[in-house]
C-alpha positions as a LaTeX table, in Angstrom:
\begin{tabular}{lrrr}
\hline
Residue & $x$ (\AA) & $y$ (\AA) & $z$ (\AA) \\
\hline
Met1 & 25.28 & 9.30 & $-19.20$ \\
Glu2 & 24.61 & 6.04 & $-17.28$ \\
Lys3 & 25.41 & 7.75 & $-13.81$ \\
Glu4 & 23.00 & 10.59 & $-14.85$ \\
Asn5 & 20.25 & 7.95 & $-15.46$ \\
Thr6 & 21.11 & 6.27 & $-12.12$ \\
Thr7 & 20.84 & 9.68 & $-10.30$ \\
Lys8 & 17.15 & 10.41 & $-11.92$ \\
Arg9 & 16.01 & 6.74 & $-10.76$ \\
Lys10 & 16.80 & 7.65 & $-7.11$ \\
Ile11 & 14.90 & 10.78 & $-7.00$ \\
Leu12 & 11.21 & 9.40 & $-6.63$ \\
Pro13 & 12.75 & 6.79 & $-4.31$ \\
Ser14 & 14.43 & 9.19 & $-2.16$ \\
Ile15 & 11.02 & 11.34 & $-1.73$ \\
Ile16 & 9.13 & 8.50 & $-0.92$ \\
Phe17 & 11.76 & 7.40 & 1.66 \\
Ile18 & 11.72 & 10.68 & 3.24 \\
Leu19 & 7.95 & 10.94 & 3.28 \\
Glu20 & 7.45 & 7.76 & 4.92 \\
Leu21 & 10.26 & 8.32 & 7.41 \\
Tyr22 & 8.10 & 11.18 & 8.39 \\
Val23 & 4.52 & 10.05 & 8.22 \\
Leu24 & 4.91 & 6.53 & 9.63 \\
Pro25 & 6.42 & 7.48 & 13.11 \\
Met26 & 4.17 & 10.94 & 12.93 \\
Gln27 & 0.79 & 8.42 & 12.49 \\
Phe28 & 1.80 & 6.28 & 15.30 \\
Tyr29 & 2.46 & 9.13 & 17.61 \\
Leu30 & $-0.81$ & 10.78 & 16.66 \\
Phe31 & $-2.74$ & 7.19 & 17.07 \\
Tyr32 & $-1.19$ & 6.86 & 20.33 \\
Glu33 & $-1.60$ & 10.09 & 21.75 \\
Gly34 & $-5.49$ & 10.22 & 20.98 \\
Ser35 & $-6.09$ & 6.63 & 21.86 \\
Gly36 & $-5.95$ & 6.04 & 25.58 \\
Phe37 & $-4.62$ & 2.45 & 25.01 \\
Thr38 & $-1.28$ & 0.90 & 25.97 \\
Phe39 & 1.55 & 1.11 & 23.73 \\
Leu40 & 1.18 & $-2.67$ & 22.70 \\
Ser41 & $-2.48$ & $-2.27$ & 22.16 \\
Thr42 & $-1.91$ & 0.97 & 20.13 \\
Thr43 & 1.13 & $-1.00$ & 18.04 \\
Val44 & $-1.38$ & $-3.85$ & 17.34 \\
Arg45 & $-4.24$ & $-1.43$ & 16.28 \\
Phe46 & $-1.67$ & 0.68 & 14.25 \\
Phe47 & $-0.69$ & $-2.16$ & 12.09 \\
Ser48 & $-4.23$ & $-3.24$ & 11.60 \\
Phe49 & $-4.67$ & $-0.78$ & 9.12 \\
Phe50 & $-4.07$ & $-1.90$ & 5.52 \\
Thr51 & $-2.84$ & 1.69 & 4.84 \\
Ile52 & $-0.25$ & 1.18 & 7.41 \\
Leu53 & 0.91 & $-2.10$ & 6.27 \\
Thr54 & 1.11 & $-1.06$ & 2.64 \\
Asn55 & 2.89 & 2.16 & 3.29 \\
Ser56 & 5.38 & 0.23 & 5.52 \\
Ile57 & 6.18 & $-2.16$ & 2.44 \\
Val58 & 6.77 & 1.00 & 0.34 \\
Phe59 & 9.04 & 2.32 & 3.16 \\
Leu60 & 11.00 & $-0.97$ & 2.98 \\
Trp61 & 11.15 & $-1.04$ & $-0.63$ \\
Ser62 & 12.59 & 2.38 & $-0.94$ \\
Ala63 & 15.05 & 1.75 & 2.08 \\
Leu64 & 16.28 & $-1.40$ & 0.38 \\
Phe65 & 16.63 & 0.51 & $-3.13$ \\
Leu66 & 18.79 & 3.30 & $-1.69$ \\
Phe67 & 20.55 & 1.28 & 0.88 \\
Gly68 & 20.03 & $-2.26$ & 0.30 \\
Gly69 & 23.37 & $-2.96$ & $-1.47$ \\
Lys70 & 23.54 & $-6.26$ & $-3.30$ \\
Ser71 & 21.41 & $-8.44$ & $-1.00$ \\
Asn72 & 19.21 & $-10.96$ & $-2.03$ \\
Ile73 & 16.26 & $-9.35$ & $-0.50$ \\
Lys74 & 16.66 & $-6.01$ & $-2.59$ \\
Ser75 & 17.00 & $-8.34$ & $-5.67$ \\
Phe76 & 13.51 & $-9.67$ & $-4.94$ \\
Phe77 & 12.15 & $-6.27$ & $-4.10$ \\
Ser78 & 13.84 & $-5.08$ & $-7.50$ \\
Lys79 & 11.85 & $-7.32$ & $-9.58$ \\
Cys80 & 9.24 & $-6.04$ & $-12.35$ \\
Ala81 & 6.73 & $-8.48$ & $-10.65$ \\
Thr82 & 7.37 & $-7.28$ & $-6.97$ \\
Ile83 & 7.34 & $-3.74$ & $-7.75$ \\
Thr84 & 3.99 & $-4.15$ & $-9.86$ \\
Ala85 & 2.29 & $-5.94$ & $-7.03$ \\
Ile86 & 3.51 & $-3.36$ & $-4.47$ \\
Thr87 & 2.21 & $-0.58$ & $-7.00$ \\
Val88 & $-1.22$ & $-2.64$ & $-6.97$ \\
Tyr89 & $-1.47$ & $-2.56$ & $-3.18$ \\
Ile90 & $-0.41$ & 1.28 & $-2.69$ \\
Leu91 & $-2.93$ & 2.25 & $-5.68$ \\
Ile92 & $-5.75$ & 0.36 & $-3.78$ \\
Val93 & $-4.90$ & 2.28 & $-0.71$ \\
Gly94 & $-5.24$ & 5.55 & $-2.70$ \\
Ile95 & $-8.33$ & 4.32 & $-4.56$ \\
Val96 & $-10.35$ & 3.04 & $-1.54$ \\
Phe97 & $-9.54$ & 6.09 & 0.34 \\
Asn98 & $-10.30$ & 8.77 & $-2.40$ \\
Leu99 & $-13.35$ & 6.82 & $-3.28$ \\
Leu100 & $-15.01$ & 5.67 & $-0.09$ \\
Leu101 & $-13.64$ & 7.07 & 2.78 \\
Arg102 & $-12.47$ & 10.89 & 2.02 \\
Ser103 & $-16.05$ & 12.04 & 2.50 \\
Val104 & $-16.37$ & 10.58 & 6.01 \\
Ala105 & $-12.63$ & 11.52 & 7.01 \\
His106 & $-12.85$ & 14.73 & 8.84 \\
Leu107 & $-9.19$ & 15.36 & 9.33 \\
Glu108 & $-7.30$ & 18.45 & 10.31 \\
Gly109 & $-3.50$ & 19.68 & 11.03 \\
Gln110 & $-1.06$ & 16.98 & 11.16 \\
His111 & $-3.75$ & 14.24 & 10.70 \\
Arg112 & $-4.66$ & 15.56 & 7.39 \\
Ile113 & $-1.17$ & 16.07 & 6.30 \\
Val114 & $-0.29$ & 12.45 & 7.13 \\
Ser115 & $-3.50$ & 11.14 & 5.43 \\
Glu116 & $-2.82$ & 13.14 & 2.13 \\
Ile117 & 0.90 & 11.79 & 1.94 \\
Phe118 & $-0.52$ & 8.19 & 2.96 \\
His119 & $-3.47$ & 8.11 & 0.41 \\
Thr120 & $-2.67$ & 10.40 & $-2.37$ \\
Val121 & 1.23 & 11.68 & $-2.66$ \\
Val122 & 2.75 & 8.24 & $-2.04$ \\
Pro123 & 0.44 & 6.13 & $-4.30$ \\
Val124 & 0.72 & 8.75 & $-6.99$ \\
Leu125 & 4.61 & 9.04 & $-6.82$ \\
Phe126 & 5.14 & 5.11 & $-6.57$ \\
Phe127 & 2.76 & 4.77 & $-9.70$ \\
Val128 & 5.08 & 7.53 & $-11.44$ \\
Tyr129 & 8.05 & 5.64 & $-10.65$ \\
Trp130 & 6.59 & 2.16 & $-11.79$ \\
Leu131 & 5.73 & 3.88 & $-15.12$ \\
Leu132 & 8.71 & 5.80 & $-15.70$ \\
Tyr133 & 11.65 & 3.58 & $-14.36$ \\
Val134 & 10.69 & 0.08 & $-13.83$ \\
Asn135 & 11.94 & $-2.33$ & $-16.73$ \\
Pro136 & 8.74 & $-3.88$ & $-18.05$ \\
Glu137 & 8.61 & $-7.49$ & $-18.40$ \\
Lys138 & 6.37 & $-10.09$ & $-19.32$ \\
Ile139 & 4.27 & $-11.15$ & $-16.13$ \\
Ser140 & 1.97 & $-14.04$ & $-16.22$ \\
Phe141 & $-1.54$ & $-13.25$ & $-15.13$ \\
Lys142 & $-1.47$ & $-16.26$ & $-12.83$ \\
Val143 & 0.79 & $-14.39$ & $-10.43$ \\
Ile144 & $-2.34$ & $-12.41$ & $-9.26$ \\
Ser145 & $-3.37$ & $-15.56$ & $-7.18$ \\
Phe146 & $-0.06$ & $-14.99$ & $-5.24$ \\
Trp147 & $-0.73$ & $-11.23$ & $-4.97$ \\
Leu148 & $-4.06$ & $-11.84$ & $-3.54$ \\
Ile149 & $-2.69$ & $-13.86$ & $-0.60$ \\
Tyr150 & $-1.80$ & $-10.42$ & 1.21 \\
Pro151 & $-5.29$ & $-8.72$ & 0.86 \\
Ile152 & $-6.80$ & $-11.96$ & 1.75 \\
Ile153 & $-5.07$ & $-12.71$ & 4.76 \\
Tyr154 & $-5.77$ & $-9.12$ & 5.89 \\
Met155 & $-9.19$ & $-9.25$ & 5.25 \\
Ile156 & $-9.31$ & $-12.56$ & 7.39 \\
Tyr157 & $-7.26$ & $-11.09$ & 10.20 \\
Thr158 & $-9.45$ & $-7.69$ & 10.19 \\
Leu159 & $-12.78$ & $-9.83$ & 10.63 \\
Cys160 & $-11.20$ & $-12.06$ & 13.36 \\
His161 & $-9.60$ & $-9.39$ & 15.20 \\
Gly162 & $-12.76$ & $-7.11$ & 14.84 \\
Met163 & $-14.91$ & $-10.05$ & 16.51 \\
Leu164 & $-12.52$ & $-10.31$ & 19.30 \\
Thr165 & $-12.01$ & $-6.48$ & 19.92 \\
Asn166 & $-14.75$ & $-4.84$ & 18.07 \\
Phe167 & $-12.14$ & $-2.83$ & 16.37 \\
Tyr168 & $-12.40$ & $-2.45$ & 12.56 \\
Pro169 & $-10.18$ & $-0.08$ & 11.01 \\
Tyr170 & $-12.40$ & 0.85 & 8.19 \\
Pro171 & $-16.39$ & 1.45 & 8.18 \\
Phe172 & $-16.94$ & $-0.78$ & 5.26 \\
Val173 & $-15.89$ & $-3.71$ & 7.14 \\
Asp174 & $-17.22$ & $-2.75$ & 10.56 \\
Val175 & $-19.50$ & $-5.74$ & 11.42 \\
Thr176 & $-21.00$ & $-3.99$ & 14.42 \\
Lys177 & $-22.72$ & $-1.37$ & 12.17 \\
Ile178 & $-23.07$ & $-3.28$ & 9.17 \\
Gly179 & $-23.28$ & $-6.86$ & 9.76 \\
Leu180 & $-20.96$ & $-9.53$ & 8.97 \\
Glu181 & $-22.49$ & $-10.65$ & 5.65 \\
Lys182 & $-22.10$ & $-6.82$ & 4.42 \\
Ala183 & $-18.67$ & $-6.86$ & 5.51 \\
Ile184 & $-17.58$ & $-9.96$ & 3.87 \\
Ile185 & $-19.30$ & $-8.86$ & 0.42 \\
Asn186 & $-17.71$ & $-5.21$ & 0.82 \\
Gly187 & $-14.38$ & $-7.22$ & 1.33 \\
Phe188 & $-15.02$ & $-9.21$ & $-1.64$ \\
Phe189 & $-15.65$ & $-6.17$ & $-3.88$ \\
Val190 & $-12.28$ & $-4.98$ & $-2.71$ \\
Leu191 & $-10.73$ & $-8.07$ & $-3.63$ \\
Val192 & $-12.46$ & $-7.75$ & $-7.23$ \\
Ala193 & $-10.78$ & $-4.30$ & $-7.39$ \\
Phe194 & $-7.43$ & $-5.85$ & $-6.70$ \\
Val195 & $-7.82$ & $-8.44$ & $-9.53$ \\
Val196 & $-8.88$ & $-5.63$ & $-11.89$ \\
Leu197 & $-6.09$ & $-3.17$ & $-11.17$ \\
Ser198 & $-3.68$ & $-6.11$ & $-11.28$ \\
Cys199 & $-4.96$ & $-7.07$ & $-14.78$ \\
Ile200 & $-4.58$ & $-3.62$ & $-16.00$ \\
Leu201 & $-0.86$ & $-2.93$ & $-14.85$ \\
Ile202 & 0.18 & $-6.52$ & $-15.77$ \\
Phe203 & $-1.28$ & $-5.88$ & $-19.25$ \\
Ile204 & 0.47 & $-2.58$ & $-19.60$ \\
Ser205 & 3.66 & $-4.26$ & $-18.36$ \\
Asn206 & 3.34 & $-7.11$ & $-21.01$ \\
Lys207 & 2.16 & $-4.51$ & $-23.74$ \\
Arg208 & 5.35 & $-2.34$ & $-22.93$ \\
Ser209 & 7.65 & $-5.29$ & $-22.87$ \\
Lys210 & 6.61 & $-6.47$ & $-26.16$ \\
Asn211 & 7.15 & $-3.07$ & $-27.67$ \\
Gly212 & 10.53 & $-2.85$ & $-26.15$ \\
Ser213 & 9.63 & 0.47 & $-24.32$ \\
\hline
\end{tabular}
């Protein structure tokens, strides 16, 4: 019975691992092929997308889950709080794209397939895994301040990198088109979304932990 449960727990991480193993290299190839930039410049711009960074984190998590053995880093990525934070990040990827960017993203062929996996399939699968298989624990709401470090650093990097190169990965932070003030305001509202979603998931985890489910 225990072996059967372990096998079930591996199904979603395995699917996520395979999907990420396909879409991350494919997205880089598509980006590089159509960019006209050098390999180094393409790499920098590729990892300037929050979508890419967060899906890379999800890929790392799935790889550690499946092949990490008993390493310390796997133990860290196996903690309820860590997985919950990653769930927040990947759900924000999906929410922001589907609410703000889908209408302006006119994608076809492989571009569309990769985008759907990044922004819809993986967020849904990861959330389902968190909901079904992560043992709920009591998480302090104070950890949200630590969870925000990643998106805050990303926002600062995006604005600074953009001012130097005029490259902005998302239209709602494109200073050249909407101005610095509007970009900062938009970034602030995205951070608010992080806080709200973090509160919701922490509340769910704490409630389930209290109920022993």
